[in-house]
TIGU-120741 format. One record per atom (N, C-alpha, C): y negated, z negated, x. Coordinates in steps of 0.001 Angstrom, whole numbers, plus 500000, padded with zeros to 6 digits. Layout:
<sites>
+--------+--------+--------+
:      Y :      Z :      X :
+--------+--------+--------+
:      Y :      Z :      X :
...
+--------+--------+--------+
</sites>
This chain:
<sites>
+--------+--------+--------+
:      Y :      Z :      X :
+--------+--------+--------+
: 501261 : 499877 : 500743 :
: 500082 : 499939 : 500119 :
: 498760 : 499989 : 500790 :
: 497863 : 500634 : 500433 :
: 496571 : 500759 : 501191 :
: 495751 : 499757 : 500625 :
: 495224 : 498870 : 501364 :
: 494164 : 497699 : 500765 :
: 493108 : 497301 : 501485 :
: 491926 : 497280 : 500923 :
: 490718 : 496722 : 501781 :
: 490541 : 495482 : 501567 :
: 490003 : 494818 : 502796 :
: 489649 : 493448 : 502704 :
: 488340 : 493181 : 502987 :
: 487300 : 492682 : 502193 :
: 486296 : 492657 : 502256 :
: 485814 : 491326 : 502826 :
: 485105 : 491164 : 503997 :
: 484922 : 489942 : 504681 :
: 486157 : 489998 : 505669 :
: 486656 : 490838 : 506064 :
: 487763 : 490785 : 507165 :
: 487635 : 490046 : 508293 :
: 486610 : 489932 : 508548 :
: 486350 : 489085 : 510038 :
: 486024 : 487523 : 509981 :
: 486146 : 487365 : 508612 :
: 485754 : 485719 : 508489 :
: 486849 : 484873 : 508578 :
: 486968 : 483491 : 508030 :
: 487911 : 482738 : 508311 :
: 489261 : 482917 : 507516 :
: 489192 : 483461 : 506265 :
: 490166 : 483634 : 505364 :
: 490616 : 485224 : 505604 :
: 489512 : 486119 : 505716 :
: 489613 : 487296 : 505718 :
: 490615 : 487787 : 506977 :
: 490405 : 486989 : 508170 :
: 491018 : 487770 : 509409 :
: 492430 : 487494 : 509307 :
: 492881 : 486339 : 508472 :
: 494418 : 485886 : 508253 :
: 494944 : 486930 : 507150 :
: 494201 : 487263 : 506215 :
: 494597 : 488318 : 504920 :
: 494980 : 489523 : 506013 :
: 494151 : 490065 : 506752 :
: 494358 : 491270 : 507437 :
: 495760 : 491104 : 508220 :
: 495666 : 490251 : 508965 :
: 497010 : 490001 : 509804 :
: 498354 : 489788 : 509038 :
: 498391 : 489165 : 507911 :
: 499301 : 489026 : 507164 :
: 499847 : 490375 : 506391 :
: 498698 : 490996 : 505862 :
: 499015 : 492417 : 505260 :
: 499611 : 493279 : 506511 :
: 499031 : 493332 : 507297 :
: 499567 : 494572 : 508403 :
: 500965 : 494300 : 508778 :
: 501331 : 492793 : 509426 :
: 502605 : 492384 : 509599 :
: 503495 : 492729 : 508257 :
: 503176 : 492710 : 507159 :
: 503862 : 493384 : 505671 :
: 504163 : 494818 : 505949 :
: 503316 : 495486 : 506976 :
: 503492 : 496865 : 506698 :
: 502508 : 497638 : 505941 :
: 501488 : 496920 : 505374 :
: 500383 : 497741 : 504472 :
: 499495 : 498279 : 505426 :
: 498881 : 499128 : 504737 :
: 497476 : 499886 : 505621 :
: 496567 : 499383 : 505098 :
: 495418 : 498656 : 505977 :
: 494657 : 497748 : 505741 :
: 493193 : 498323 : 506202 :
: 492361 : 498334 : 505468 :
: 490838 : 498721 : 505683 :
: 490081 : 497525 : 505794 :
: 489675 : 497342 : 506955 :
: 488742 : 495969 : 507395 :
: 487360 : 496482 : 506948 :
: 486766 : 495838 : 505874 :
: 485558 : 496101 : 505247 :
: 484514 : 494925 : 505790 :
: 483560 : 495267 : 506488 :
: 482439 : 494558 : 507171 :
: 481668 : 495197 : 507742 :
: 480315 : 494516 : 507808 :
: 479273 : 495270 : 508453 :
: 479279 : 495524 : 509796 :
: 480207 : 494926 : 510415 :
: 480481 : 495198 : 511789 :
: 481298 : 496633 : 512162 :
: 481934 : 496806 : 510815 :
: 482813 : 497991 : 510783 :
: 481770 : 499137 : 510222 :
: 480702 : 498877 : 510026 :
: 479600 : 500055 : 509469 :
: 479969 : 500007 : 507828 :
: 480204 : 499161 : 507210 :
: 480345 : 499066 : 505605 :
: 479405 : 497751 : 505297 :
: 478302 : 497897 : 504252 :
: 477696 : 497100 : 503746 :
: 477978 : 497032 : 502316 :
: 478420 : 495805 : 501851 :
: 478496 : 495929 : 500048 :
: 477753 : 495687 : 499597 :
: 476293 : 495098 : 500028 :
: 475095 : 494913 : 499468 :
: 474159 : 496393 : 499035 :
: 474193 : 496940 : 500357 :
: 473452 : 498398 : 500145 :
: 474359 : 499292 : 499760 :
: 475749 : 499302 : 499837 :
: 476613 : 500288 : 499317 :
: 476975 : 501263 : 500602 :
: 476277 : 501241 : 501849 :
: 476271 : 502070 : 502900 :
: 477839 : 502050 : 503417 :
: 478522 : 503339 : 503065 :
: 479854 : 503350 : 503959 :
: 481022 : 502920 : 502818 :
: 480562 : 502503 : 501620 :
: 481866 : 502008 : 500975 :
: 482422 : 502947 : 499961 :
: 481996 : 504012 : 499885 :
: 482667 : 505008 : 499053 :
: 483785 : 505535 : 500049 :
: 483501 : 505837 : 501437 :
: 484387 : 506202 : 502484 :
: 485357 : 505210 : 502802 :
: 484951 : 504147 : 502924 :
: 485836 : 502897 : 503113 :
: 486923 : 502653 : 501962 :
: 486671 : 503047 : 500687 :
: 487602 : 502901 : 499536 :
: 488317 : 503973 : 499165 :
: 488119 : 504889 : 500150 :
: 488831 : 506255 : 499729 :
: 490521 : 506200 : 500092 :
: 491210 : 506198 : 498822 :
: 492617 : 506015 : 498885 :
: 493149 : 504605 : 498751 :
: 492285 : 503821 : 498354 :
: 492647 : 502344 : 498392 :
: 493113 : 502179 : 496913 :
: 494099 : 501148 : 497342 :
: 494819 : 500680 : 495773 :
: 494551 : 499335 : 495357 :
: 494112 : 498533 : 496158 :
: 493678 : 497114 : 495989 :
: 492621 : 496739 : 496938 :
: 491682 : 495875 : 496415 :
: 490395 : 495445 : 497100 :
: 490744 : 493650 : 497126 :
: 490663 : 493233 : 498416 :
: 490743 : 491733 : 498380 :
: 489349 : 491495 : 498664 :
: 488569 : 490642 : 497849 :
: 486980 : 490194 : 497957 :
: 486928 : 488718 : 498652 :
: 486772 : 488321 : 499959 :
: 486848 : 487116 : 500480 :
: 485505 : 486893 : 501142 :
: 484511 : 487803 : 501197 :
: 483236 : 487495 : 501863 :
: 482385 : 486307 : 501433 :
: 481529 : 486094 : 502458 :
: 480680 : 485007 : 502164 :
: 479473 : 485254 : 502037 :
: 478351 : 484476 : 501519 :
: 476925 : 484646 : 501189 :
: 476223 : 484233 : 502482 :
: 476776 : 483368 : 503139 :
: 475976 : 482843 : 504382 :
: 475176 : 481962 : 504078 :
: 474925 : 481739 : 502986 :
: 473797 : 480611 : 502512 :
: 474276 : 479651 : 501309 :
: 473629 : 478604 : 500970 :
: 474097 : 477716 : 499981 :
: 473032 : 477614 : 498816 :
: 471915 : 478456 : 499236 :
: 470780 : 478498 : 498175 :
: 471297 : 479654 : 497122 :
: 471228 : 478787 : 495612 :
: 471794 : 479435 : 494569 :
: 471353 : 480536 : 494385 :
: 470043 : 480846 : 494520 :
: 469655 : 482337 : 493953 :
: 469964 : 483455 : 495001 :
: 470112 : 483006 : 496304 :
: 470297 : 483899 : 497259 :
: 471718 : 484083 : 497256 :
: 472549 : 482990 : 497023 :
: 474082 : 483229 : 496734 :
: 474604 : 484220 : 495745 :
: 473751 : 484089 : 494690 :
: 474324 : 484453 : 493520 :
: 473805 : 486092 : 493464 :
: 472805 : 486190 : 494053 :
: 472327 : 487891 : 494329 :
: 473236 : 488592 : 495242 :
: 473747 : 487644 : 496108 :
: 474727 : 488440 : 497241 :
: 476094 : 488542 : 496494 :
: 476675 : 487745 : 495894 :
: 478055 : 487761 : 495495 :
: 478025 : 488687 : 494147 :
: 476891 : 488708 : 493353 :
: 477094 : 489566 : 492267 :
: 476863 : 491127 : 492514 :
: 475907 : 491106 : 493561 :
: 475458 : 492440 : 494158 :
: 476705 : 493038 : 494847 :
: 477478 : 492485 : 495609 :
: 478517 : 492896 : 496207 :
: 479466 : 493177 : 495226 :
: 480051 : 492380 : 494265 :
: 480886 : 492605 : 493387 :
: 480640 : 493992 : 492533 :
: 479376 : 494261 : 492151 :
: 479200 : 495226 : 491072 :
: 479420 : 496501 : 492178 :
: 479005 : 496660 : 493362 :
: 479006 : 497598 : 494097 :
: 480321 : 498039 : 494341 :
: 481300 : 496765 : 494596 :
: 482838 : 497143 : 494931 :
: 483401 : 497816 : 493611 :
: 482994 : 497207 : 492511 :
: 483453 : 497704 : 491315 :
: 483480 : 499095 : 491121 :
: 482010 : 499536 : 491381 :
: 481734 : 501002 : 491003 :
: 482123 : 501892 : 492082 :
: 482073 : 501588 : 493391 :
: 482595 : 502203 : 494294 :
: 484364 : 502475 : 494153 :
: 484967 : 501283 : 493817 :
: 486361 : 501292 : 493362 :
: 486679 : 502048 : 492252 :
: 485831 : 502095 : 491128 :
: 486172 : 502816 : 490027 :
: 486441 : 504288 : 490331 :
: 485376 : 504837 : 491281 :
: 485087 : 506070 : 491809 :
: 486496 : 506510 : 492463 :
: 486805 : 505491 : 493152 :
: 488094 : 505774 : 494327 :
: 489413 : 506035 : 493586 :
: 489334 : 505061 : 492403 :
: 490615 : 505002 : 491599 :
: 491042 : 503543 : 492197 :
: 490667 : 502551 : 492476 :
: 491323 : 501625 : 492818 :
: 491840 : 500840 : 491575 :
: 493003 : 500148 : 491830 :
: 493759 : 499734 : 490395 :
: 493841 : 498088 : 490182 :
: 493300 : 497608 : 491430 :
: 493345 : 496185 : 491322 :
: 492157 : 495614 : 492335 :
: 491607 : 494386 : 491809 :
: 490655 : 493721 : 492708 :
: 491078 : 492127 : 492719 :
: 491279 : 491613 : 493817 :
: 491650 : 490107 : 493966 :
: 490213 : 489368 : 494664 :
: 489986 : 488180 : 494153 :
: 488652 : 487666 : 494418 :
: 488922 : 486121 : 494598 :
: 488418 : 486047 : 495756 :
: 488596 : 484335 : 496054 :
: 487581 : 483811 : 495551 :
: 487828 : 482468 : 495133 :
: 486742 : 481610 : 494425 :
: 487420 : 480013 : 494697 :
: 486610 : 479224 : 494094 :
: 486939 : 477563 : 494461 :
: 487306 : 476909 : 493305 :
: 488222 : 475940 : 493686 :
: 488644 : 475155 : 492385 :
: 487584 : 474492 : 491700 :
: 487773 : 474415 : 490478 :
: 486654 : 473990 : 489538 :
: 485294 : 474302 : 489658 :
: 485142 : 475658 : 489965 :
: 483992 : 476235 : 490174 :
: 483341 : 476289 : 488810 :
: 483970 : 476543 : 487828 :
: 483078 : 476452 : 486498 :
: 482702 : 475290 : 485946 :
: 482914 : 474043 : 486474 :
: 482506 : 472846 : 486102 :
: 480839 : 472656 : 486707 :
: 480765 : 473530 : 487695 :
: 479286 : 472645 : 488283 :
: 478090 : 473576 : 487735 :
: 477003 : 472961 : 487705 :
: 475694 : 473529 : 487201 :
: 474768 : 474050 : 488175 :
: 475098 : 474234 : 489583 :
: 474007 : 474590 : 490452 :
: 474603 : 474776 : 491619 :
: 473628 : 475325 : 492607 :
: 474137 : 475482 : 493844 :
: 474896 : 476588 : 494448 :
: 475753 : 476564 : 495139 :
: 476640 : 477549 : 495776 :
: 477978 : 477825 : 494625 :
: 478193 : 476773 : 493956 :
: 479435 : 476627 : 493305 :
: 478732 : 477523 : 491910 :
: 477671 : 477187 : 491572 :
: 477236 : 477963 : 490160 :
: 477250 : 479620 : 490459 :
: 476690 : 480053 : 492023 :
: 476817 : 481116 : 492350 :
: 478361 : 482046 : 492089 :
: 479166 : 481166 : 493065 :
: 480640 : 481621 : 492901 :
: 481146 : 481761 : 491155 :
: 480490 : 480745 : 490455 :
: 480969 : 481228 : 489002 :
: 480626 : 482292 : 488619 :
: 479149 : 482582 : 488906 :
: 478786 : 483993 : 488334 :
: 479338 : 485044 : 489030 :
: 479843 : 484957 : 490224 :
: 480687 : 486129 : 490851 :
: 481811 : 486321 : 489983 :
: 482528 : 485376 : 489450 :
: 483707 : 485367 : 488837 :
: 483422 : 486188 : 487386 :
: 482304 : 485600 : 486693 :
: 482193 : 486389 : 485548 :
: 481674 : 487912 : 485652 :
: 480865 : 488204 : 486668 :
: 480804 : 489643 : 486736 :
: 481889 : 490318 : 487111 :
: 482824 : 489965 : 488061 :
: 484246 : 490403 : 488303 :
: 485040 : 490785 : 487162 :
: 485241 : 489817 : 486441 :
: 485897 : 489707 : 485103 :
: 485331 : 490667 : 484238 :
: 484019 : 491095 : 484177 :
: 483503 : 491866 : 483174 :
: 483586 : 493155 : 483736 :
: 483909 : 493376 : 484891 :
: 484000 : 494791 : 485832 :
: 485286 : 495919 : 485034 :
: 485142 : 497099 : 485644 :
: 486265 : 498164 : 485340 :
: 487414 : 498126 : 485547 :
: 487465 : 497231 : 486783 :
: 488806 : 497135 : 487702 :
: 489284 : 495850 : 487017 :
: 490694 : 495690 : 486996 :
: 491454 : 494654 : 486762 :
: 491377 : 493554 : 487801 :
: 490975 : 492242 : 487436 :
: 490755 : 491276 : 488755 :
: 491689 : 489961 : 488505 :
: 492045 : 489783 : 489471 :
: 492685 : 488187 : 489745 :
: 491919 : 487684 : 490516 :
: 491648 : 486213 : 490030 :
: 490760 : 485137 : 490769 :
: 491784 : 484320 : 491240 :
: 491555 : 483868 : 492547 :
: 492443 : 482628 : 493278 :
: 491265 : 481581 : 493684 :
: 491304 : 480517 : 492803 :
: 490493 : 479283 : 493023 :
: 491138 : 478336 : 493950 :
: 490607 : 478331 : 495104 :
: 491162 : 477487 : 496181 :
: 490131 : 475968 : 496531 :
: 490920 : 475070 : 496643 :
: 490327 : 473938 : 497092 :
: 489826 : 473998 : 498525 :
: 488764 : 473143 : 498940 :
: 488547 : 473239 : 500241 :
: 489348 : 473331 : 501340 :
: 489182 : 474152 : 502138 :
: 490012 : 474155 : 503533 :
: 490021 : 473186 : 504368 :
: 491385 : 473222 : 505092 :
: 491332 : 472176 : 506120 :
: 490376 : 472194 : 507076 :
: 489839 : 473503 : 507359 :
: 488921 : 473779 : 508127 :
: 487429 : 473387 : 507831 :
: 487212 : 472946 : 506747 :
: 485849 : 472454 : 506239 :
: 485450 : 471379 : 506718 :
: 486480 : 470460 : 507549 :
: 486145 : 469263 : 508209 :
: 485309 : 469692 : 509300 :
: 485797 : 470569 : 510179 :
: 485108 : 471045 : 511196 :
: 483694 : 471454 : 511098 :
: 483565 : 472189 : 509778 :
: 482046 : 472707 : 509233 :
: 481354 : 471750 : 509122 :
: 481668 : 470540 : 508546 :
: 480819 : 469390 : 508053 :
: 480560 : 468402 : 509315 :
: 481437 : 468499 : 509819 :
: 481288 : 467478 : 511256 :
: 479990 : 468238 : 511959 :
: 480004 : 469637 : 512136 :
: 478823 : 470141 : 512705 :
: 477278 : 470179 : 511940 :
: 477586 : 470405 : 510487 :
: 476645 : 470346 : 509814 :
: 475849 : 469183 : 509799 :
: 476427 : 467917 : 509834 :
: 475942 : 466670 : 509589 :
: 475475 : 466172 : 510781 :
: 475550 : 466820 : 511860 :
: 475407 : 466204 : 513249 :
: 473922 : 466009 : 513643 :
: 473602 : 464609 : 513839 :
: 472057 : 464112 : 514122 :
: 472569 : 463043 : 515352 :
: 471994 : 463810 : 516672 :
: 472524 : 462957 : 517757 :
: 473744 : 462512 : 517824 :
: 473856 : 460983 : 517936 :
: 475231 : 460470 : 518190 :
: 475951 : 460161 : 516922 :
: 475471 : 460723 : 515680 :
: 476230 : 460462 : 514449 :
: 476389 : 461556 : 513759 :
: 477360 : 461704 : 513113 :
: 477620 : 463032 : 511863 :
: 477664 : 462575 : 510679 :
: 476493 : 462891 : 509881 :
: 476684 : 462504 : 508567 :
: 477576 : 463625 : 507628 :
: 478510 : 463010 : 506918 :
: 479625 : 463608 : 506050 :
: 479535 : 463078 : 504691 :
: 479549 : 464247 : 503584 :
: 479428 : 464039 : 502379 :
: 480772 : 462790 : 502028 :
: 480433 : 461829 : 501138 :
: 481653 : 461062 : 500748 :
: 482588 : 461710 : 499413 :
: 483306 : 462448 : 499812 :
: 484001 : 463467 : 498903 :
: 485719 : 463458 : 498842 :
: 486111 : 463191 : 497813 :
: 487597 : 463374 : 497628 :
: 487898 : 464809 : 497374 :
: 488917 : 465613 : 497906 :
: 489267 : 466883 : 498082 :
: 490722 : 466865 : 498231 :
: 491336 : 467932 : 497875 :
: 492722 : 468098 : 498192 :
: 492817 : 469481 : 499024 :
: 492761 : 469338 : 500276 :
: 492296 : 470571 : 501300 :
: 493731 : 471228 : 501425 :
: 493216 : 472524 : 501705 :
: 494452 : 473562 : 501839 :
: 493886 : 474355 : 503112 :
: 495340 : 474858 : 503668 :
: 494702 : 475460 : 505039 :
: 494225 : 476864 : 504518 :
: 493332 : 477571 : 505289 :
: 492971 : 478836 : 505199 :
: 494060 : 479943 : 505252 :
: 494952 : 479880 : 506108 :
: 496028 : 480601 : 506330 :
: 496917 : 480611 : 504868 :
: 497247 : 479582 : 504380 :
: 497983 : 479512 : 503032 :
: 497270 : 480091 : 502020 :
: 496018 : 479996 : 502023 :
: 495203 : 480656 : 500910 :
: 495216 : 482257 : 501121 :
: 495241 : 482542 : 502158 :
: 495311 : 484043 : 502872 :
: 496718 : 484691 : 502356 :
: 497804 : 483873 : 502407 :
: 499324 : 484361 : 502189 :
: 498957 : 484711 : 500631 :
: 498342 : 483455 : 499803 :
: 498458 : 483645 : 498463 :
: 497603 : 485066 : 497736 :
: 496523 : 485140 : 498594 :
: 495764 : 486371 : 498147 :
: 496676 : 487846 : 498267 :
: 497178 : 487675 : 499631 :
: 498186 : 488982 : 500003 :
: 499281 : 489032 : 498745 :
: 499908 : 487736 : 498281 :
: 500725 : 488000 : 497411 :
: 500242 : 488406 : 495976 :
: 498813 : 488082 : 495588 :
: 498296 : 488621 : 494309 :
: 497971 : 490137 : 494434 :
: 497712 : 490592 : 495724 :
: 497206 : 491910 : 496005 :
: 498568 : 492896 : 495861 :
: 499683 : 492263 : 496174 :
: 500694 : 493346 : 496421 :
: 502153 : 492986 : 495449 :
: 501810 : 491788 : 494631 :
: 503167 : 491723 : 493995 :
: 503219 : 492674 : 492744 :
: 504369 : 493291 : 492551 :
: 504693 : 493844 : 491101 :
: 504089 : 493329 : 490006 :
: 503491 : 493924 : 489056 :
: 503054 : 493335 : 487781 :
: 502069 : 492307 : 487763 :
: 501288 : 492362 : 489086 :
: 500264 : 491243 : 488853 :
: 499192 : 491331 : 487753 :
: 499003 : 492630 : 487341 :
: 498026 : 492929 : 486235 :
: 498557 : 492109 : 484837 :
: 499868 : 491692 : 484715 :
: 500175 : 491033 : 483530 :
: 500068 : 489563 : 483736 :
: 499952 : 489012 : 484801 :
: 499517 : 487433 : 485208 :
: 498275 : 487089 : 484642 :
: 498267 : 485684 : 484504 :
: 496761 : 485430 : 484228 :
: 495653 : 485737 : 485230 :
: 494556 : 485958 : 484279 :
: 493385 : 486237 : 485442 :
: 493013 : 485161 : 486460 :
: 493085 : 484001 : 486568 :
: 492743 : 483003 : 487189 :
: 493687 : 482053 : 487756 :
: 494126 : 481949 : 488945 :
: 494916 : 481173 : 489469 :
: 494422 : 479893 : 490492 :
: 495267 : 478851 : 490621 :
: 494709 : 477684 : 491100 :
: 495699 : 477331 : 492526 :
: 494949 : 476988 : 493713 :
: 495679 : 476587 : 494962 :
: 495132 : 475357 : 495327 :
: 495998 : 474249 : 495792 :
: 495439 : 473285 : 496572 :
: 496400 : 472834 : 497632 :
: 496176 : 471739 : 498663 :
: 496998 : 471304 : 499291 :
: 497816 : 470301 : 498765 :
: 498797 : 469660 : 499357 :
: 499959 : 468627 : 498733 :
: 499171 : 467066 : 498705 :
: 498117 : 466920 : 499335 :
: 497718 : 465413 : 499386 :
: 496299 : 465489 : 499173 :
: 495677 : 464530 : 498673 :
: 494322 : 463951 : 498280 :
: 494057 : 463364 : 499824 :
: 492586 : 463812 : 500039 :
: 491989 : 463372 : 501254 :
: 490551 : 462929 : 500972 :
: 489907 : 462320 : 501987 :
: 488700 : 461873 : 501969 :
: 488085 : 462861 : 503245 :
: 487028 : 463499 : 502633 :
: 486216 : 464280 : 503606 :
: 485815 : 463631 : 504815 :
: 485186 : 462547 : 504770 :
: 484790 : 461573 : 506079 :
: 485724 : 461322 : 506850 :
: 486903 : 460752 : 506229 :
: 488120 : 460565 : 506936 :
: 488709 : 461629 : 507672 :
: 488459 : 462854 : 507156 :
: 489143 : 464208 : 507495 :
: 488334 : 464522 : 508918 :
: 486840 : 464438 : 508847 :
: 486024 : 464476 : 509825 :
: 486135 : 463690 : 510775 :
: 486339 : 462551 : 510689 :
: 486507 : 461512 : 511837 :
: 487704 : 461615 : 512815 :
: 488897 : 462043 : 511766 :
: 490233 : 462137 : 512550 :
: 490087 : 463586 : 513462 :
: 489559 : 464656 : 512907 :
: 489307 : 465808 : 513703 :
: 488371 : 465475 : 514991 :
: 487291 : 464702 : 514867 :
: 486572 : 464448 : 515934 :
: 487352 : 463576 : 516850 :
: 488037 : 462707 : 516412 :
: 489050 : 461861 : 517461 :
: 489921 : 462625 : 518238 :
: 490519 : 463634 : 517554 :
: 491649 : 464567 : 518116 :
: 490851 : 465587 : 519071 :
: 489679 : 465904 : 518758 :
: 488789 : 466745 : 519840 :
: 488455 : 465985 : 521089 :
: 488176 : 464734 : 520861 :
: 487318 : 463900 : 521598 :
: 485938 : 464041 : 521574 :
: 485556 : 464083 : 520462 :
: 484264 : 464529 : 520153 :
: 483310 : 462987 : 519948 :
: 482314 : 463051 : 520729 :
: 481645 : 461598 : 520620 :
: 480950 : 461268 : 519374 :
: 480397 : 461780 : 518646 :
: 479699 : 461537 : 517278 :
: 480550 : 460557 : 516531 :
: 479626 : 459496 : 516044 :
: 479990 : 458600 : 515085 :
: 480194 : 459402 : 513620 :
: 481000 : 459355 : 512930 :
: 481239 : 460002 : 511631 :
: 480700 : 458898 : 510255 :
: 479761 : 459260 : 509565 :
: 479369 : 458243 : 508491 :
: 479550 : 459051 : 507203 :
: 479890 : 458428 : 506349 :
: 479889 : 459002 : 504855 :
: 478167 : 458974 : 504178 :
: 477956 : 459894 : 503607 :
: 476552 : 459839 : 502755 :
: 476721 : 460335 : 501301 :
: 475982 : 459988 : 500534 :
: 475897 : 460090 : 498964 :
: 474485 : 461039 : 498643 :
: 474693 : 461498 : 497774 :
: 473425 : 462121 : 497215 :
: 473214 : 461710 : 495835 :
: 472428 : 460521 : 495809 :
: 472256 : 459964 : 494283 :
: 471294 : 460857 : 493409 :
: 471887 : 460894 : 492160 :
: 470785 : 461788 : 491120 :
: 471225 : 463268 : 491185 :
: 472127 : 463579 : 492035 :
: 472832 : 465100 : 492235 :
: 473613 : 465197 : 491309 :
: 473394 : 465811 : 489927 :
: 474718 : 465836 : 488957 :
: 475946 : 466325 : 489581 :
: 475841 : 467178 : 490282 :
: 476978 : 467700 : 490781 :
: 477805 : 466920 : 491856 :
: 476953 : 466130 : 492394 :
: 477907 : 465249 : 493280 :
: 478240 : 464162 : 492813 :
: 477633 : 463723 : 491485 :
: 478329 : 462581 : 490643 :
: 479608 : 463256 : 490060 :
: 479654 : 464424 : 489634 :
: 481050 : 465201 : 489177 :
: 482008 : 465167 : 490309 :
: 481620 : 465613 : 491543 :
: 482476 : 465298 : 492585 :
: 483349 : 464012 : 492523 :
: 482320 : 462991 : 492498 :
: 482908 : 461717 : 492535 :
: 484000 : 461234 : 491811 :
: 484083 : 462091 : 490634 :
: 485282 : 461700 : 489569 :
: 486462 : 462529 : 489815 :
: 486648 : 463210 : 490765 :
: 487587 : 464006 : 491244 :
: 487753 : 465275 : 491000 :
: 486785 : 466064 : 490430 :
: 486932 : 467570 : 490206 :
: 487520 : 468426 : 490877 :
: 487226 : 468032 : 492396 :
: 487841 : 468889 : 493325 :
: 489142 : 468729 : 493600 :
: 490046 : 467769 : 493001 :
: 491250 : 467674 : 493274 :
: 492108 : 468433 : 492227 :
: 493306 : 468721 : 492445 :
: 494409 : 469626 : 491949 :
: 494486 : 469088 : 490479 :
: 494325 : 470171 : 489378 :
: 495033 : 469845 : 488133 :
: 496171 : 469996 : 487909 :
: 496844 : 470212 : 486782 :
: 498234 : 470399 : 486561 :
: 498658 : 471993 : 486436 :
: 497773 : 472836 : 486531 :
: 498028 : 474046 : 486691 :
: 497842 : 474713 : 487959 :
: 497684 : 473707 : 489078 :
: 497440 : 474061 : 490316 :
: 498595 : 474182 : 491337 :
: 498760 : 475192 : 491961 :
: 499882 : 475574 : 492863 :
: 499542 : 474559 : 494155 :
: 500272 : 473700 : 494653 :
: 500281 : 473055 : 495869 :
: 501152 : 473564 : 496965 :
: 500499 : 473788 : 498153 :
: 501267 : 474291 : 499067 :
: 500509 : 473700 : 500502 :
: 501511 : 473547 : 501197 :
: 501333 : 472871 : 502419 :
: 500840 : 474017 : 503568 :
: 500391 : 473390 : 504771 :
: 500940 : 472320 : 505323 :
: 499423 : 470845 : 504914 :
: 499999 : 469849 : 504966 :
: 499157 : 468662 : 504939 :
: 498072 : 468892 : 505834 :
: 496988 : 468132 : 505762 :
: 495768 : 468184 : 506741 :
: 496342 : 467692 : 508190 :
: 497030 : 466451 : 508160 :
: 497648 : 465977 : 509064 :
: 498666 : 466729 : 510045 :
: 499355 : 467692 : 509348 :
: 500195 : 468630 : 510204 :
: 499456 : 469753 : 510624 :
: 498407 : 470309 : 509610 :
: 497620 : 471240 : 510571 :
: 496788 : 470623 : 511379 :
: 496362 : 469575 : 511691 :
: 495611 : 468774 : 512531 :
: 496507 : 468835 : 513805 :
: 497671 : 469154 : 513989 :
: 498293 : 468882 : 514935 :
: 498302 : 470349 : 515789 :
: 498095 : 471325 : 515338 :
: 497852 : 472746 : 515925 :
: 496312 : 473113 : 515878 :
: 495534 : 472336 : 515185 :
: 494016 : 472825 : 515291 :
: 493134 : 472693 : 516761 :
: 492485 : 473709 : 516682 :
: 491670 : 473934 : 518131 :
: 490503 : 473374 : 518125 :
+--------+--------+--------+
</sites>
């Protein structure tokens, strides 16, 4: 099968490309570094020529709601239109667990991406994933201030980016996926505390900053997070490795 991976050089995209190529599929890596811009549309028609499925795992590069919404919705619309012209039969979109429960910020932008994708001319399958194990490292860096790193006090059920990539590849290649529910969920096997995850990662790396948890009083979405909204529900597929298992191989 010929499959286009949008965001092919990112955290999840690079795994998706490797998994598909190992499975014998013809992969088109769609990224600006490859001369394809999903926002302007430059190079998109040529990139999708002969493609049967598009996997969308690109990132907006911002948490600002307006900017992220503009990026995600423009990209999906352009992919849908170019895909329709090319005869693409299926699109798979990576989203976030419980994204439809949030009222603002990046999560609201992803929810709008889902809405636009599902309304498009090509059948779509959306995979809502829990936060990645790799998210601990990102938060460790984002919150770094001198000898302290401030990390949100958040209950999560993290999953490995590689595991999510495998699930996306399955949605793209499985026979009869058009008949499956439009939205599925995946998370890791264990609940974790993001502050503890960051501290364990820092300790393993020998990273000197002290990790401290922070809260954002008054933020309605942060209050929602404290209720456990980012944890797996009854319809969520649980898939390893655990964070501790992943940590033994993390670099």
